[in-house]
Backbone as JSON, one array per atom type, in Angstrom:
{
  "sequence": "MEQIVYLNGVLIPRSEARISPFDFGFLYGYALFESMRSYSGKVFRLDRHLFRLERSSEVIGLNLPQIDLERAVYDTIEANGLTNARIRLTVSLGQGEATPDPSTCKTPTVFITANAYLPLPDTAYQKGYSAVVSQIRRNSTSPLAQVKSANYLDMMLARTQAKNAGADEALLLNEQGYVAEGSTSNVFIVSDGRLITPSLDSGILPGVTREVILKLASSLGIEVEERLVGIDELYQADEAFLSNSVMEIMPLIHVDGKRIGSSVGIITNKLISEYKTLVKKELDL",
  "N": [[0.54, -1.1, -0.05], [0.58, 2.06, -0.99], [1.89, 5.07, 0.62], [0.04, 7.44, 2.08], [-0.15, 10.61, 2.36], [-0.35, 13.98, 4.15], [-1.66, 17.38, 2.7], [-2.28, 20.14, 2.49], [-5.06, 20.34, 3.53], [-5.61, 17.87, 1.8], [-5.63, 14.13, 1.61], [-3.66, 12.23, 0.43], [-2.36, 10.06, -2.03], [1.56, 9.57, -1.68], [2.69, 9.69, -4.33], [1.47, 11.15, -5.4], [1.75, 13.8, -4.2], [2.73, 17.59, -4.52], [4.7, 20.36, -4.04], [5.05, 23.53, -4.8], [7.97, 24.77, -6.37], [8.37, 27.4, -6.0], [8.05, 27.91, -2.8], [8.36, 29.1, 0.32], [9.62, 27.3, 1.89], [10.9, 25.48, 0.36], [12.57, 27.62, -1.18], [13.78, 29.17, 0.99], [13.96, 27.97, 3.41], [12.21, 28.45, 5.46], [10.37, 27.82, 7.31], [8.48, 25.39, 9.87], [8.5, 23.01, 11.94], [7.35, 19.61, 13.23], [8.07, 16.87, 15.27], [6.53, 13.91, 16.07], [5.62, 11.06, 17.65], [3.74, 8.12, 17.94], [1.86, 6.09, 20.23], [0.35, 3.03, 19.81], [-2.19, 4.23, 18.15], [-1.87, 6.47, 19.77], [-0.84, 10.22, 20.2], [1.83, 11.0, 21.73], [1.52, 13.73, 24.03], [0.6, 15.62, 21.88], [-0.61, 17.97, 22.2], [1.03, 19.51, 23.1], [3.34, 19.82, 21.32], [1.9, 20.69, 19.27], [1.41, 23.79, 20.54], [4.09, 24.37, 20.88], [4.85, 24.72, 18.41], [2.82, 26.57, 17.6], [3.79, 28.91, 19.72], [6.35, 29.2, 18.12], [5.74, 30.09, 15.4], [4.6, 32.69, 15.78], [7.43, 33.59, 16.78], [8.55, 33.64, 14.01], [7.05, 35.1, 12.78], [5.36, 33.72, 11.03], [1.89, 32.97, 9.9], [-0.35, 30.53, 11.17], [-2.21, 28.31, 9.57], [-5.85, 28.55, 9.64], [-6.62, 25.74, 10.7], [-7.84, 22.2, 12.02], [-5.12, 20.78, 13.18], [-4.75, 19.04, 14.73], [-6.66, 16.86, 14.34], [-5.85, 16.9, 11.85], [-3.93, 15.26, 11.92], [-3.92, 12.75, 13.52], [-5.72, 11.93, 11.23], [-3.64, 11.42, 9.21], [-2.5, 9.94, 10.08], [-4.3, 7.59, 10.59], [-4.94, 7.08, 8.0], [-3.42, 5.49, 6.85], [-3.21, 3.55, 8.42], [-2.02, 2.95, 11.1], [-0.88, 2.27, 14.02], [1.8, 2.54, 15.81], [3.76, 4.85, 15.02], [5.92, 7.54, 13.67], [5.56, 10.69, 13.37], [5.82, 13.29, 11.13], [4.84, 17.05, 11.03], [4.71, 19.84, 9.17], [5.29, 23.31, 8.57], [5.04, 25.5, 5.84], [5.69, 29.11, 4.92], [4.58, 28.92, 2.59], [3.83, 29.32, -0.88], [5.26, 31.91, -2.79], [7.16, 34.59, -4.48], [10.05, 34.48, -6.54], [11.93, 35.9, -4.46], [13.78, 37.27, -1.48], [10.84, 38.19, 0.29], [8.91, 38.15, 2.26], [6.01, 39.01, 2.32], [5.34, 38.35, -0.36], [4.03, 36.01, 0.14], [1.3, 33.84, 0.3], [-0.45, 31.79, 1.61], [-0.28, 29.47, 3.95], [1.86, 26.16, 3.59], [0.85, 22.88, 4.51], [2.13, 20.16, 5.42], [1.78, 16.97, 6.12], [3.43, 13.62, 7.2], [3.34, 10.58, 8.54], [5.02, 7.25, 9.5], [5.41, 4.12, 9.93], [6.52, 2.82, 13.24], [9.69, 1.69, 14.64], [10.38, 0.63, 17.65], [13.4, 0.96, 18.83], [15.72, -1.9, 20.14], [15.64, -2.81, 23.67], [18.54, -3.23, 24.12], [19.45, -1.72, 22.85], [19.65, 0.51, 24.53], [20.87, 0.12, 26.23], [23.18, -0.11, 25.86], [23.88, 2.26, 24.8], [24.39, 5.39, 23.36], [26.8, 7.16, 21.35], [28.73, 9.95, 20.96], [29.75, 13.03, 19.02], [31.85, 16.12, 19.52], [30.68, 18.72, 17.47], [32.12, 20.5, 15.14], [30.71, 23.02, 14.35], [28.48, 25.95, 15.79], [26.26, 26.43, 17.86], [24.05, 29.8, 17.45], [23.2, 31.7, 20.13], [22.03, 33.61, 20.44], [20.37, 34.31, 17.59], [17.13, 34.08, 16.9], [15.84, 31.66, 15.56], [17.34, 29.94, 17.44], [15.23, 28.73, 19.37], [13.3, 27.9, 18.12], [12.22, 25.37, 15.77], [13.1, 24.79, 13.14], [12.84, 24.32, 9.72], [14.55, 25.09, 8.29], [17.74, 23.34, 8.4], [20.12, 22.89, 8.32], [22.72, 24.06, 9.95], [22.71, 21.51, 11.39], [22.51, 18.91, 10.32], [24.31, 19.12, 9.02], [26.37, 18.35, 11.12], [25.54, 16.9, 11.97], [26.25, 14.44, 9.64], [29.28, 14.9, 10.23], [29.13, 13.57, 12.46], [28.25, 11.27, 11.62], [30.27, 10.7, 10.08], [32.46, 9.89, 11.64], [32.03, 7.89, 13.42], [29.61, 8.19, 14.93], [26.85, 7.99, 17.24], [25.58, 10.38, 17.39], [25.94, 13.91, 17.61], [26.78, 16.55, 19.16], [26.41, 20.33, 19.62], [27.87, 22.98, 20.68], [27.55, 26.19, 22.07], [28.07, 29.79, 20.54], [30.02, 30.51, 22.71], [30.85, 28.6, 23.83], [29.88, 26.58, 25.28], [28.02, 23.71, 26.24], [25.19, 22.86, 24.22], [23.09, 21.37, 22.46], [22.37, 18.21, 21.16], [22.01, 17.35, 17.71], [19.83, 15.96, 16.84], [18.61, 16.01, 19.21], [18.0, 16.69, 23.1], [20.58, 17.69, 25.72], [21.56, 15.81, 28.67], [23.0, 15.58, 32.02], [24.31, 14.02, 35.02], [24.91, 15.07, 37.55], [27.0, 14.35, 41.28], [24.21, 13.57, 42.05], [22.37, 15.14, 41.01], [20.08, 16.63, 38.57], [21.57, 17.83, 35.53], [21.11, 20.75, 33.0], [21.36, 22.04, 29.7], [20.19, 25.07, 29.59], [17.49, 27.11, 28.39], [18.93, 29.78, 27.25], [21.14, 28.98, 26.58], [21.13, 28.23, 24.21], [19.1, 26.67, 22.99], [16.92, 24.31, 21.74], [13.64, 24.37, 23.06], [12.48, 21.65, 23.82], [10.05, 19.2, 23.78], [9.93, 16.57, 25.13], [12.15, 16.97, 27.08], [10.86, 18.96, 28.25], [9.21, 17.26, 29.9], [10.84, 15.7, 30.98], [12.26, 17.29, 32.89], [9.98, 17.83, 34.87], [9.06, 15.17, 35.59], [11.82, 14.39, 37.25], [11.84, 16.28, 39.07], [9.26, 15.18, 40.45], [10.17, 12.7, 41.36], [11.45, 14.1, 43.62], [14.57, 14.47, 42.44], [17.16, 16.78, 42.65], [17.05, 19.56, 40.35], [18.8, 21.14, 37.81], [19.03, 24.19, 35.31], [20.95, 25.51, 33.75], [24.3, 27.0, 32.52], [26.25, 24.79, 30.71], [29.58, 23.39, 30.87], [32.03, 22.17, 28.45], [33.93, 20.68, 29.77], [32.74, 19.84, 32.01], [30.49, 17.83, 31.35], [32.33, 16.07, 29.78], [33.26, 15.03, 32.69], [31.04, 14.22, 33.87], [28.76, 12.19, 35.95], [27.0, 11.1, 34.76], [25.3, 10.68, 31.78], [23.11, 11.72, 29.5], [20.62, 11.69, 26.43], [17.61, 12.92, 24.94], [14.49, 12.81, 23.05], [11.56, 13.33, 21.41], [11.16, 10.88, 19.72], [13.08, 8.65, 19.84], [12.85, 8.72, 22.99], [14.02, 8.69, 25.92], [17.42, 8.28, 25.79], [20.67, 6.89, 27.0], [24.03, 8.52, 27.25], [26.92, 7.15, 26.42], [29.3, 7.44, 25.7], [31.81, 10.38, 24.96], [33.38, 12.14, 22.42], [34.78, 10.24, 22.18], [35.38, 9.64, 24.94], [34.5, 8.29, 27.98], [31.57, 8.58, 29.77], [30.83, 8.32, 32.79], [30.23, 4.84, 34.62], [28.85, 2.82, 34.03], [25.14, 2.83, 33.01], [23.33, 5.13, 34.32], [22.28, 5.35, 37.72], [20.12, 7.4, 37.36], [19.63, 7.53, 35.74], [18.45, 5.22, 34.06], [16.33, 5.33, 35.7], [14.66, 7.66, 35.04], [14.17, 6.44, 32.28], [12.72, 4.25, 32.82], [10.52, 5.38, 34.52], [9.43, 7.43, 32.37], [8.61, 5.77, 30.39], [6.27, 4.77, 31.81], [4.56, 7.22, 32.22], [4.03, 7.57, 29.97], [2.11, 5.57, 29.52], [0.67, 5.71, 31.03], [-0.6, 8.23, 30.6], [-1.63, 7.93, 28.12], [-3.67, 6.0, 28.45], [-2.58, 3.22, 27.37]],
  "CA": [[0.09, -0.16, 0.07], [1.26, 3.06, -0.86], [1.71, 5.79, 1.42], [-0.69, 8.46, 2.34], [0.62, 11.98, 2.88], [-1.63, 15.08, 4.65], [-1.24, 18.13, 1.99], [-3.26, 21.65, 2.5], [-6.51, 19.94, 3.69], [-6.22, 16.72, 1.39], [-5.37, 13.12, 1.89], [-3.45, 11.68, -1.06], [-1.1, 9.37, -2.07], [2.31, 10.26, -1.42], [2.98, 10.14, -5.51], [0.39, 12.29, -5.83], [2.13, 15.11, -3.28], [3.39, 18.48, -5.33], [4.54, 21.37, -3.51], [5.34, 24.38, -5.8], [9.47, 25.18, -5.9], [8.35, 28.57, -5.29], [7.63, 27.86, -1.96], [9.32, 29.47, 0.84], [9.99, 26.15, 2.95], [11.8, 25.01, -0.35], [13.57, 28.11, -1.63], [14.73, 29.46, 2.19], [13.88, 27.06, 4.9], [11.2, 28.9, 5.76], [9.33, 26.64, 7.58], [8.66, 24.99, 11.19], [8.07, 21.22, 11.87], [7.39, 18.87, 14.83], [8.5, 15.75, 14.78], [6.04, 13.34, 16.85], [5.54, 9.88, 17.87], [2.16, 7.53, 18.6], [1.79, 4.62, 20.79], [-1.3, 2.66, 19.7], [-2.69, 5.35, 17.47], [-2.26, 7.94, 20.45], [0.59, 10.89, 19.9], [1.78, 11.56, 23.11], [2.2, 14.97, 23.94], [0.47, 16.51, 20.68], [-0.87, 19.45, 22.86], [2.48, 20.52, 23.86], [3.84, 20.42, 20.53], [1.41, 22.38, 18.62], [1.72, 24.84, 21.16], [5.22, 24.96, 20.55], [4.45, 25.03, 16.81], [2.03, 28.09, 17.35], [4.99, 30.14, 19.83], [7.58, 29.5, 16.59], [5.39, 30.6, 14.02], [4.87, 33.86, 16.28], [8.73, 34.2, 16.21], [9.45, 33.99, 12.8], [6.46, 35.67, 11.43], [4.39, 32.7, 9.89], [0.68, 32.98, 10.45], [-1.08, 29.13, 11.07], [-3.7, 27.77, 9.05], [-7.17, 27.94, 10.48], [-7.21, 24.5, 10.32], [-7.57, 21.8, 13.0], [-4.0, 20.65, 13.32], [-4.81, 17.91, 15.87], [-7.47, 16.08, 13.28], [-5.19, 16.35, 10.24], [-2.3, 14.56, 12.38], [-4.81, 11.39, 13.21], [-6.41, 11.64, 9.87], [-2.79, 10.56, 8.28], [-1.83, 8.15, 10.88], [-5.64, 6.34, 10.69], [-5.32, 7.29, 6.38], [-2.23, 4.79, 6.68], [-3.36, 2.01, 8.89], [-0.74, 3.0, 11.68], [-0.33, 2.57, 15.31], [2.97, 3.41, 16.48], [4.32, 5.76, 14.31], [6.88, 8.76, 13.19], [4.88, 11.71, 12.53], [5.71, 14.79, 11.03], [4.07, 18.06, 10.54], [5.71, 20.58, 8.65], [3.87, 24.13, 7.89], [5.84, 26.49, 5.2], [4.93, 30.25, 4.69], [3.79, 28.84, 1.28], [4.12, 29.78, -2.21], [5.66, 33.29, -3.19], [8.17, 35.17, -5.55], [11.65, 34.3, -6.25], [13.05, 37.62, -4.67], [13.63, 36.9, -0.54], [10.34, 38.66, 0.19], [7.66, 37.03, 2.84], [4.81, 39.43, 2.1], [4.67, 37.56, -1.53], [3.24, 34.55, -0.1], [0.04, 34.18, 1.03], [-1.43, 30.85, 1.95], [0.97, 28.5, 4.07], [1.74, 25.08, 2.84], [0.51, 21.91, 5.69], [2.06, 19.1, 4.7], [1.72, 15.61, 7.12], [3.67, 12.23, 6.94], [3.09, 9.41, 9.52], [5.5, 6.19, 9.09], [5.46, 2.92, 11.04], [7.79, 3.07, 13.69], [9.66, 0.02, 15.3], [11.0, 1.13, 18.49], [15.24, 0.71, 19.11], [15.48, -2.75, 21.11], [16.28, -2.61, 24.85], [19.68, -3.68, 23.9], [20.49, -0.42, 22.31], [19.78, 1.45, 25.48], [21.58, -1.17, 27.64], [24.43, 0.0, 25.27], [23.53, 3.46, 24.94], [24.95, 5.96, 22.31], [28.25, 7.56, 21.22], [28.35, 11.23, 20.34], [31.25, 14.14, 19.1], [31.03, 17.8, 19.74], [30.76, 19.12, 16.3], [32.69, 22.13, 15.25], [29.19, 23.96, 14.14], [28.34, 26.2, 16.84], [24.75, 27.22, 17.77], [24.32, 30.85, 17.87], [22.35, 31.74, 21.13], [21.54, 34.59, 20.36], [19.64, 34.0, 17.12], [15.41, 33.4, 16.81], [15.96, 30.6, 15.15], [17.76, 28.72, 18.46], [14.33, 28.05, 20.3], [12.18, 27.02, 17.16], [12.22, 24.04, 15.69], [13.21, 25.48, 11.77], [13.2, 23.35, 8.57], [16.2, 25.66, 7.82], [18.05, 22.8, 9.75], [21.62, 22.83, 7.21], [23.68, 23.09, 10.62], [22.19, 20.31, 11.99], [22.46, 18.23, 9.15], [26.0, 19.17, 8.46], [26.73, 17.93, 12.3], [25.08, 14.91, 11.71], [26.91, 14.48, 8.84], [30.1, 14.83, 10.98], [29.05, 12.35, 13.77], [28.57, 9.78, 11.22], [31.33, 10.0, 9.59], [33.47, 9.59, 12.85], [31.44, 6.37, 13.65], [29.12, 8.18, 16.18], [25.67, 8.32, 17.03], [24.83, 11.84, 17.76], [26.77, 15.27, 17.34], [26.8, 17.82, 20.06], [26.75, 21.49, 18.9], [28.45, 24.12, 21.67], [27.32, 27.58, 21.68], [29.12, 30.61, 20.63], [30.62, 30.79, 23.86], [31.76, 27.59, 23.83], [28.82, 25.83, 26.43], [26.95, 22.58, 25.56], [23.71, 23.57, 23.89], [22.2, 20.56, 21.96], [22.81, 17.82, 20.22], [21.73, 17.24, 16.2], [18.87, 15.98, 17.22], [18.22, 16.24, 20.73], [18.21, 17.72, 23.94], [21.19, 16.66, 26.38], [21.3, 16.11, 30.25], [23.99, 15.15, 32.73], [24.28, 13.81, 36.18], [26.56, 15.41, 38.82], [26.3, 14.35, 42.36], [23.01, 13.05, 42.2], [21.5, 16.29, 40.28], [20.32, 16.51, 37.27], [22.12, 19.07, 35.21], [20.63, 20.1, 31.27], [21.64, 23.64, 29.23], [19.38, 26.54, 29.82], [17.05, 28.09, 27.14], [19.46, 31.19, 26.91], [22.38, 28.33, 26.12], [20.54, 28.32, 22.54], [18.25, 25.49, 22.3], [15.43, 23.95, 21.58], [12.64, 23.87, 24.2], [12.22, 19.97, 23.83], [9.09, 18.24, 24.63], [10.26, 15.34, 26.0], [13.21, 17.88, 27.7], [9.86, 19.23, 29.51], [8.54, 15.95, 30.35], [11.85, 15.12, 31.94], [12.3, 18.16, 34.35], [8.97, 17.68, 35.69], [9.73, 13.81, 36.02], [12.5, 14.48, 37.55], [11.2, 17.13, 40.14], [8.45, 14.86, 40.94], [10.95, 12.15, 41.71], [12.85, 14.67, 44.6], [15.85, 14.75, 42.23], [17.36, 18.7, 42.11], [17.4, 20.16, 38.52], [19.78, 22.67, 37.43], [19.03, 24.63, 34.27], [22.17, 26.68, 33.54], [25.52, 26.95, 31.14], [26.98, 23.26, 31.15], [30.82, 23.66, 30.18], [32.49, 20.63, 27.56], [34.57, 19.53, 30.88], [31.43, 18.94, 32.77], [29.89, 17.23, 30.57], [33.17, 15.15, 30.04], [33.26, 14.66, 33.99], [29.5, 13.59, 34.47], [28.45, 10.75, 36.55], [26.19, 10.09, 33.7], [24.59, 11.69, 30.65], [21.6, 10.93, 28.56], [20.15, 12.51, 25.27], [16.44, 12.97, 24.78], [13.69, 13.57, 21.59], [10.28, 12.59, 21.08], [10.91, 9.29, 18.95], [13.86, 7.75, 20.94], [12.45, 9.22, 24.68], [15.21, 8.51, 26.46], [19.1, 7.45, 25.39], [21.94, 6.89, 27.43], [24.74, 9.04, 26.28], [27.91, 6.62, 27.3], [31.01, 7.91, 25.17], [31.87, 11.64, 23.91], [34.46, 12.39, 21.84], [35.86, 8.68, 22.7], [35.65, 9.66, 26.6], [33.56, 7.25, 28.7], [30.74, 8.65, 30.88], [29.9, 7.4, 33.91], [31.02, 3.32, 34.66], [27.99, 2.31, 33.03], [24.42, 3.52, 32.46], [23.47, 5.55, 36.0], [20.91, 4.96, 37.92], [19.24, 8.03, 37.76], [18.86, 7.93, 33.75], [17.66, 4.18, 34.19], [14.58, 5.79, 36.75], [14.23, 8.27, 34.28], [13.37, 5.85, 31.58], [11.74, 3.68, 33.18], [9.03, 6.29, 34.7], [8.78, 8.04, 31.05], [7.17, 5.2, 30.03], [5.34, 5.02, 32.9], [3.43, 7.85, 32.14], [3.06, 8.08, 28.7], [1.6, 4.22, 29.39], [-0.71, 6.52, 32.2], [-1.7, 9.68, 30.11], [-2.12, 7.78, 26.94], [-4.53, 4.89, 28.87], [-2.34, 2.0, 27.07]],
  "C": [[1.03, 0.93, 0.09], [1.29, 4.12, 0.31], [0.93, 7.12, 1.63], [-0.44, 9.63, 3.3], [-0.51, 13.19, 3.31], [-0.88, 15.93, 3.26], [-2.19, 18.97, 2.02], [-4.41, 20.8, 2.49], [-6.69, 18.49, 3.09], [-5.54, 15.59, 1.61], [-5.2, 12.48, 0.79], [-2.46, 11.06, -1.05], [0.44, 9.84, -2.35], [3.03, 10.63, -3.06], [2.61, 11.18, -6.03], [0.76, 13.62, -5.18], [2.97, 16.18, -4.43], [2.91, 19.33, -4.62], [5.41, 22.67, -4.85], [6.99, 24.63, -5.48], [9.46, 26.8, -5.86], [7.93, 28.72, -4.15], [8.51, 28.28, -0.87], [10.13, 28.66, 1.38], [10.95, 26.16, 1.93], [13.35, 26.34, -0.77], [14.63, 28.68, -0.21], [14.76, 28.94, 3.5], [12.9, 27.91, 5.43], [9.92, 28.41, 6.32], [9.59, 26.08, 8.9], [8.08, 23.53, 10.79], [7.92, 20.88, 13.14], [7.38, 17.4, 14.23], [7.46, 15.05, 16.33], [5.84, 11.75, 17.06], [3.99, 9.36, 18.57], [2.38, 6.09, 19.11], [0.06, 4.18, 20.69], [-2.57, 3.6, 19.44], [-2.94, 6.2, 18.48], [-0.92, 8.77, 20.53], [0.74, 11.6, 21.39], [2.56, 12.96, 23.13], [1.69, 15.58, 22.86], [-0.28, 17.72, 20.95], [0.46, 20.38, 22.83], [3.48, 20.95, 22.53], [3.26, 20.92, 19.74], [1.29, 23.66, 19.45], [3.29, 24.95, 21.2], [5.24, 25.81, 18.95], [3.65, 26.71, 16.93], [3.02, 29.1, 18.24], [6.12, 30.23, 18.84], [7.16, 30.15, 16.32], [4.87, 32.09, 14.39], [6.18, 34.68, 16.18], [8.9, 34.58, 15.12], [8.16, 34.61, 11.79], [5.06, 34.66, 10.44], [3.13, 32.43, 10.76], [-0.18, 31.31, 9.82], [-2.22, 29.13, 10.62], [-4.67, 28.21, 9.68], [-7.67, 26.44, 10.1], [-6.95, 23.69, 11.51], [-6.44, 20.75, 13.25], [-3.93, 19.13, 13.4], [-5.3, 16.98, 14.79], [-6.46, 15.61, 12.2], [-4.12, 15.27, 10.78], [-3.25, 13.1, 12.36], [-5.42, 11.23, 12.25], [-4.97, 11.2, 9.26], [-2.41, 9.26, 8.79], [-2.93, 7.22, 10.64], [-5.71, 5.81, 9.31], [-4.08, 5.85, 5.8], [-2.05, 3.66, 7.69], [-2.67, 1.84, 10.15], [-1.16, 3.17, 13.04], [0.49, 3.13, 16.01], [3.34, 3.87, 15.12], [4.97, 6.87, 14.78], [6.21, 9.43, 12.71], [5.59, 12.55, 12.51], [4.9, 15.7, 10.46], [5.05, 19.17, 10.09], [4.65, 21.94, 7.96], [5.12, 24.69, 7.6], [5.2, 27.8, 5.17], [4.44, 30.37, 3.53], [4.82, 29.49, 0.1], [4.53, 31.4, -2.12], [6.88, 33.32, -4.17], [9.63, 34.52, -5.37], [12.55, 35.2, -5.6], [12.55, 36.85, -2.71], [12.44, 37.97, 0.42], [8.95, 37.65, 1.02], [6.68, 37.37, 2.51], [4.3, 39.03, 0.71], [3.63, 36.71, -1.09], [2.17, 34.85, 0.97], [-0.84, 32.92, 1.68], [-0.24, 29.93, 2.68], [0.3, 27.36, 3.47], [1.63, 24.34, 4.48], [0.83, 20.68, 5.01], [2.51, 17.7, 5.98], [2.45, 14.93, 6.69], [3.6, 11.35, 8.37], [3.93, 7.99, 9.13], [5.26, 5.36, 10.33], [7.09, 3.17, 11.75], [8.21, 1.78, 14.45], [10.85, 0.49, 16.57], [12.41, 0.32, 18.45], [14.63, -0.48, 20.29], [16.12, -2.05, 22.54], [17.93, -2.5, 24.88], [20.35, -2.11, 23.89], [20.34, 0.86, 23.63], [20.47, 1.02, 26.77], [23.08, -0.63, 27.32], [24.8, 1.51, 25.01], [24.23, 4.5, 23.78], [26.33, 6.88, 22.54], [28.32, 9.23, 20.5], [30.37, 12.13, 20.28], [30.71, 15.22, 19.3], [31.84, 17.79, 18.21], [31.89, 20.52, 16.18], [31.94, 23.13, 14.86], [29.1, 24.38, 15.44], [26.86, 26.83, 16.56], [24.65, 28.75, 18.29], [22.86, 31.51, 19.0], [21.55, 32.73, 21.36], [20.47, 35.14, 19.12], [18.39, 32.98, 17.47], [15.77, 32.33, 16.77], [16.68, 29.61, 16.18], [16.83, 28.09, 19.02], [13.51, 27.78, 19.3], [12.86, 26.06, 16.42], [12.03, 24.35, 14.15], [13.18, 24.13, 10.74], [14.34, 23.87, 8.06], [17.51, 24.91, 9.14], [19.77, 22.03, 9.08], [22.29, 22.46, 8.29], [23.44, 21.97, 11.58], [22.75, 19.33, 11.41], [24.03, 17.84, 9.02], [26.82, 18.57, 10.05], [26.52, 16.47, 12.52], [25.72, 14.19, 11.07], [28.72, 14.09, 9.34], [30.13, 13.35, 12.01], [29.24, 11.01, 12.84], [29.8, 9.55, 10.61], [32.7, 9.62, 10.57], [32.7, 8.01, 13.43], [30.42, 6.47, 14.38], [28.04, 8.17, 16.1], [24.88, 9.34, 16.69], [26.1, 13.16, 17.81], [26.35, 16.4, 17.96], [27.27, 19.2, 19.62], [27.2, 22.57, 20.91], [27.43, 25.62, 20.86], [28.55, 28.24, 21.28], [30.25, 31.29, 21.81], [31.34, 29.74, 24.51], [30.78, 26.71, 25.14], [28.26, 25.01, 25.44], [25.58, 23.27, 25.44], [22.78, 22.26, 23.67], [22.89, 19.77, 21.17], [21.84, 17.74, 18.8], [20.49, 17.42, 16.24], [17.85, 15.37, 18.79], [18.52, 17.01, 21.98], [19.35, 16.97, 24.88], [21.22, 17.38, 28.14], [22.44, 15.69, 30.81], [23.08, 14.98, 33.88], [25.38, 14.29, 36.71], [26.3, 15.22, 40.19], [25.04, 14.1, 42.64], [21.82, 14.42, 41.74], [21.64, 16.11, 39.05], [20.31, 17.55, 36.36], [21.61, 19.31, 33.34], [21.11, 22.15, 30.83], [20.38, 24.18, 29.24], [18.99, 26.98, 28.41], [18.04, 29.04, 26.68], [20.69, 30.55, 26.26], [21.95, 27.89, 24.84], [20.34, 27.33, 22.34], [17.11, 24.98, 22.33], [14.33, 23.64, 22.83], [12.22, 22.42, 23.56], [10.91, 19.53, 24.43], [8.98, 17.28, 25.63], [11.41, 16.12, 27.28], [12.16, 18.24, 28.63], [9.3, 18.47, 30.18], [9.57, 15.52, 31.44], [12.33, 15.54, 33.31], [11.11, 17.83, 34.79], [8.91, 16.47, 36.1], [10.79, 13.94, 37.39], [12.27, 15.55, 38.95], [10.29, 16.56, 41.09], [8.89, 13.72, 41.67], [12.09, 12.39, 43.13], [14.3, 14.73, 43.89], [15.92, 16.36, 42.02], [17.62, 18.67, 40.64], [17.82, 21.19, 38.78], [19.45, 23.11, 35.93], [20.15, 25.48, 33.65], [23.21, 26.59, 32.26], [26.01, 25.74, 31.59], [28.66, 23.59, 30.23], [31.31, 22.28, 29.2], [33.07, 19.92, 28.98], [33.69, 18.85, 31.87], [30.78, 17.91, 32.38], [30.97, 15.83, 30.36], [33.03, 14.07, 31.62], [32.15, 14.57, 34.89], [29.85, 12.73, 35.13], [27.72, 9.96, 35.78], [25.68, 11.05, 32.86], [23.59, 10.99, 29.99], [21.23, 11.96, 27.24], [18.24, 12.27, 25.17], [15.55, 13.74, 23.29], [12.27, 12.6, 22.0], [10.4, 11.09, 20.58], [11.83, 8.61, 20.09], [13.53, 8.11, 22.34], [13.9, 9.57, 25.22], [16.53, 8.0, 26.61], [20.09, 7.43, 26.39], [23.0, 7.21, 26.73], [26.29, 8.19, 27.02], [29.29, 7.44, 26.8], [30.56, 8.96, 24.55], [33.19, 11.87, 23.43], [35.54, 11.33, 22.37], [36.1, 8.86, 24.42], [34.35, 9.09, 27.03], [32.91, 8.33, 29.78], [30.3, 8.11, 31.76], [31.0, 6.0, 33.91], [30.55, 2.47, 33.59], [26.89, 3.27, 33.08], [24.02, 3.71, 33.72], [22.12, 5.43, 36.08], [19.53, 5.81, 38.03], [18.58, 7.94, 35.78], [18.44, 6.48, 33.62], [16.38, 4.5, 34.77], [14.41, 6.74, 35.79], [13.32, 7.81, 33.02], [12.42, 5.48, 31.75], [10.2, 4.42, 33.72], [8.64, 7.37, 33.47], [8.32, 6.98, 30.63], [6.42, 4.82, 30.68], [3.89, 5.5, 32.57], [3.22, 8.01, 30.78], [2.28, 6.68, 28.95], [-0.03, 5.1, 29.98], [-1.81, 7.46, 31.51], [-2.42, 9.1, 28.62], [-3.44, 6.45, 26.76], [-4.26, 3.62, 28.0], [-2.23, 0.93, 28.18]]
}
């Protein structure tokens, strides 16, 4: 069965999807996206993803269309007969003239895909990820630092560096040399029983999963700090992990060839377990 996609209010076969070459998402990366995960047909924290999309649209001056995006997401999942899925919702400024003038764009483009998602095996979480620190820096002063923009070239280049180095993820520092985020993830470390993560002013995306983890940790009585994090502090951490909405919480075991801790840490394992429990509770699984 051919994949069905959602494009501007219509569910159509993937092979029939057409977007104008004058779309500003294509010409200038003037677009936003959200990546989400569904469990047994239910999207976890869809409301928070849509809230972030709305806030991001205000930052970049992209007026979201007056359609029910939640319904559109579920219609796309159902049209593909999926239960466990990876969903991407993209909204661009739409078609305009071939000059960098946003005022020529009149109607946003909305594009949604849903693909079957097979969760990583438990062994992947037991082994954990390795990462390298990329030479590419995040600009903490840029408005793009805290929106999930389709202008993703920095992240793609960093990810390519990681792949070429045989690593699973690339970590980016900001222009001041502090840890910002991974190419597709937020970063956490554990030191002396405290959970520490780069603050929003470090130049990071306010991750939906990051938000969940911070609240979970506080509810478990774990001291939480959001602040600037130096690279040496990461190297010397007792534990470290990465997070995003698809892989959830992934232990980070090696950075630049340096071992982080002696094994997957107690707090990391606790948060992995509690996150899964929360998903099941919220989605009534």
